[in-house]
C-alpha positions in Angstrom: 0.0 0.0 0.0 2.8 2.4 0.9 4.5 1.9 -2.4 1.3 2.5 -4.4 0.4 5.8 -2.6 3.0 7.5 -4.7 1.7 6.4 -8.1 0.0 9.1 -10.1 -3.8 9.0 -10.4 -4.3 6.5 -7.7 -6.3 7.2 -4.5 -6.6 5.2 -1.2 -9.9 4.6 0.5 -12.2 1.9 2.0 -12.7 -1.2 -0.1 -16.2 -1.5 -1.6 -16.5 -5.1 -0.2 -16.4 -3.6 3.3 -13.1 -5.1 4.5 -9.7 -3.3 4.4 -8.4 -0.5 2.2 -8.6 -0.1 -1.6 -6.4 1.6 -4.1 -8.4 3.0 -7.0 -8.4 5.1 -10.1 -11.2 7.6 -10.8 -13.1 4.9 -12.5 -12.6 1.7 -10.5 -11.0 -0.1 -7.6 -7.7 -1.9 -8.6 -6.5 -3.5 -5.3 -8.1 -4.4 -2.0 -5.8 -4.9 0.9 -7.9 -7.1 3.2 -5.0 -7.7 5.7 -1.3 -7.0 5.9 -0.6 -10.1 3.9 -3.5 -10.5 1.4 -4.4 -8.4 -1.5 -7.1 -8.9 -4.1 -6.2 -7.4 -7.5 -8.9 -6.5 -10.1 -6.9 -7.8 -13.1 -9.9 -8.4 -15.5 -10.8 -11.5 -17.3 -8.8 -10.8 -20.5 -5.6 -10.1 -18.5 -6.1 -13.2 -16.3 -6.7 -15.3 -19.4 -3.6 -13.9 -21.1 -1.3 -14.4 -18.0 -3.0 -17.6 -16.6 0.0 -19.9 -17.2 2.4 -17.5 -15.4 -0.1 -16.7 -12.6 -0.7 -20.4 -12.0 3.0 -21.0 -11.4 3.2 -18.7 -8.4 2.7 -19.9 -4.9 1.8 -16.3 -4.0 -1.2 -16.1 -6.3 -4.6 -17.7 -6.2 -7.1 -17.7 -9.1 -10.8 -18.2 -8.6 -13.0 -19.6 -11.4 -15.2 -16.9 -12.9 -13.5 -14.1 -10.9 -11.9 -11.0 -12.4 -9.8 -10.7 -9.3 -6.6 -12.6 -8.3 -5.5 -12.9 -4.7 -1.8 -12.2 -3.9 -0.4 -13.4 -0.6 2.4 -11.1 0.5 5.0 -13.0 2.5 8.1 -11.1 1.3 9.5 -8.3 -0.8 9.4 -10.5 -4.0 5.6 -11.0 -3.5 5.2 -7.2 -3.2 7.2 -6.7 -6.4 4.9 -9.2 -8.2 1.9 -7.3 -6.9 3.3 -4.0 -8.2 3.9 -5.5 -11.6 0.4 -6.9 -11.8 -1.0 -3.5 -10.7 0.6 -2.0 -13.8 -1.0 -4.7 -15.9 -4.4 -4.1 -14.2 -4.2 -0.4 -14.9 -3.6 -1.1 -18.6 -6.4 -3.6 -18.7 -8.9 -1.2 -17.0 -7.9 1.5 -19.5 -9.3 -0.7 -22.2 -12.6 -1.6 -20.5 -13.8 1.7 -18.9 -17.4 1.6 -17.7 -17.5 -2.1 -17.0 -19.6 -3.2 -14.0 -17.7 -3.9 -10.8 -17.1 -7.5 -9.9 -17.0 -9.2 -6.5 -13.4 -9.6 -5.1 -12.1 -12.8 -3.7 -12.6 -11.9 0.0 -13.1 -15.1 2.1 -12.9 -17.3 -1.0 -9.2 -18.0 -1.0 -6.8 -19.8 1.3 -3.0 -20.2 1.2 -1.0 -23.0 2.7 2.1 -22.1 4.7 4.7 -21.6 1.9 7.5 -22.5 4.3 6.5 -26.1 3.6 7.6 -25.7 -0.1 11.2 -26.1 -1.1 12.6 -23.0 -2.8 14.2 -23.4 -6.2 
């Protein structure tokens, strides 16, 4: 959240789902920070479809069927960097679909196992 505050044309406020803070453009919400470690990113269906193979490889990202949001679990600085890159993608995706109806975020629909159980490459 702190790193996104400095981005131009983004504002911070309450999330429309009622839990946490949101980062938004004038047109739509881009990210919901539901906790210190979990963020839902409104990536859009075309962007998710385009990046699905890469998103599916990350232990920090969860995809939900029929959701235009991806959930990012923020365990470390690398996860935060991934989120920031995806925010850029989301902003570009939203620029192409201005006026689209809002979609429900992934709040309470995603869980993450403890990633310390995974061996790192």
